[in-house]
C-alpha positions in Angstrom: -15.8 30.3 20.0 -15.2 26.7 21.1 -12.4 24.6 19.8 -14.4 21.4 20.4 -15.4 19.5 17.2 -19.0 19.8 16.2 -21.3 16.8 16.7 -21.1 14.5 13.7 -17.8 15.9 12.5 -15.5 13.7 14.5 -12.6 12.0 12.6 -13.7 8.7 11.2 -11.4 5.7 10.6 -11.8 3.7 7.4 -15.2 2.0 7.4 -15.4 -1.5 8.6 -17.0 -2.6 5.3 -13.9 -1.6 3.4 -11.3 -3.1 5.7 -10.1 -6.7 5.5 -9.3 -8.4 8.9 -6.6 -10.9 9.2 -7.3 -14.6 9.0 -5.3 -15.5 12.1 -3.3 -13.9 14.9 -0.2 -15.1 13.3 -0.9 -13.2 10.1 -1.6 -10.1 12.2 1.6 -10.5 14.1 3.7 -10.9 10.9 2.1 -7.8 9.4 2.7 -5.8 12.6 6.4 -6.8 12.7 6.9 -5.9 9.0 5.3 -2.5 9.6 7.4 -1.9 12.7 10.5 -2.9 10.9 9.6 -0.5 8.0 9.0 2.3 10.5 12.3 1.6 12.2 14.0 1.9 8.8 12.4 5.3 8.1 9.2 4.5 6.3 6.3 6.9 6.9 3.3 4.8 7.6 -0.1 6.3 6.6 -3.4 4.6 7.2 -5.3 3.4 4.1 -2.2 3.6 1.7 -1.5 -0.1 1.5 -2.8 -2.6 -1.0 -5.3 -3.9 1.6 -6.9 -1.7 4.2 -6.6 -3.3 7.6 -8.9 -2.7 10.6 -6.1 -1.5 12.8 -2.7 0.1 13.1 0.5 -1.9 14.0 0.5 -0.3 17.4 -3.0 -1.7 18.2 -1.6 -5.3 18.0 1.4 -4.3 20.2 -1.0 -2.7 22.7 -3.0 -6.0 22.9 0.3 -7.9 23.5 1.3 -5.3 26.2 -2.1 -5.7 27.9 -1.7 -9.5 28.0 1.8 -9.1 29.5 0.5 -6.7 32.2 -2.3 -9.2 33.0 0.3 -11.9 33.3 -1.3 -13.9 30.5 2.0 -14.1 28.7 5.6 -13.9 29.9 8.6 -12.0 28.7 9.8 -15.3 27.1 6.7 -15.3 24.9 7.3 -11.7 23.8 10.9 -12.4 23.1 10.0 -15.4 20.9 7.4 -13.3 19.1 9.9 -10.6 18.4 12.6 -12.9 17.1 10.4 -15.0 14.8 8.3 -12.0 13.8 11.4 -10.3 12.5 12.3 -13.4 10.6 8.9 -13.5 9.1 8.3 -17.2 9.8 7.0 -19.3 12.6 9.3 -21.8 14.4 9.3 -25.3 13.0 8.4 -28.0 15.6 10.2 -30.6 13.5 13.5 -29.0 14.1 14.9 -29.9 17.5 16.5 -26.5 18.2 13.2 -24.7 17.4 10.8 -27.0 19.4 10.9 -24.9 22.6 10.4 -21.7 20.6 7.5 -23.3 18.8 5.8 -24.2 22.1 6.1 -20.6 23.3 5.0 -19.3 19.9 1.8 -21.4 19.9 1.0 -20.4 23.5 1.4 -16.7 22.7 -0.6 -17.0 19.5 -3.4 -18.8 21.3 -3.6 -16.0 23.9 -3.4 -13.2 21.3 -6.2 -14.7 19.1 -9.2 -13.9 21.3 -8.5 -10.2 22.1 -7.6 -9.6 18.4 -10.9 -11.3 17.4 -12.9 -9.2 19.9 -11.4 -6.0 18.4 -12.2 -7.1 14.9 -8.6 -7.4 13.9 -8.8 -11.1 13.3 -11.8 -12.9 11.7 -11.2 -16.6 11.8 -14.1 -17.3 9.4 -11.9 -15.9 6.6 -9.3 -18.1 5.1 -5.7 -17.2 6.0 -4.2 -15.1 3.1 -1.6 -16.9 1.1 1.7 -14.9 0.7 1.8 -12.8 -2.4 3.3 -14.6 -5.4 6.8 -13.7 -6.2 8.8 -13.9 -9.4 10.7 -17.2 -9.7 14.2 -16.6 -11.2 16.0 -19.4 -12.9 18.9 -20.8 -11.0 22.2 -20.0 -12.8 23.7 -23.3 -13.4 26.3 -24.7 -15.8 25.5 -23.9 -19.4 
C-alpha cells in the first residue's frame, strides 16, 4: 500500500476567489509584521481564521524579502528599516528630518517588494488600499 496521496486528493489552499489580496506592498508588510509579532508573543496562527482570508501566509512575504536580499536587490539597511517601522505599524514620515533617510530606504524597499508580491497574487494594485479598521473614540478626560 502506497503512502502517496491519490490524484485529485492533494491538500488545497483557500480558493483564490475567496481570498482578498492586499492593495499595496506596504499593507502586506504591515500585516506580515503584525502576524509575526503575534506569533512571537505566543499566538497560534491558523490559515483562514481571520476576518479576511489572505492569499498568503506571513512567511511568504518574508521569503520574497529574503529572495530580494539574496539577489542583492535590497540591502541589509532596507531590511532593518522595514523591521523597525513594520514593528511600529507606520511608515516613516518624510516631513520629519530625523526620518527622511529611513523614508528613502522604506520607499526603495517597497518599490522592490511590489512586483514580486504582485506576481504571486499577494498584492493587487487595482484594489483600493484598505483603510484601517475604525476604532472607538474615547472622550478625553478633561476638567469638569
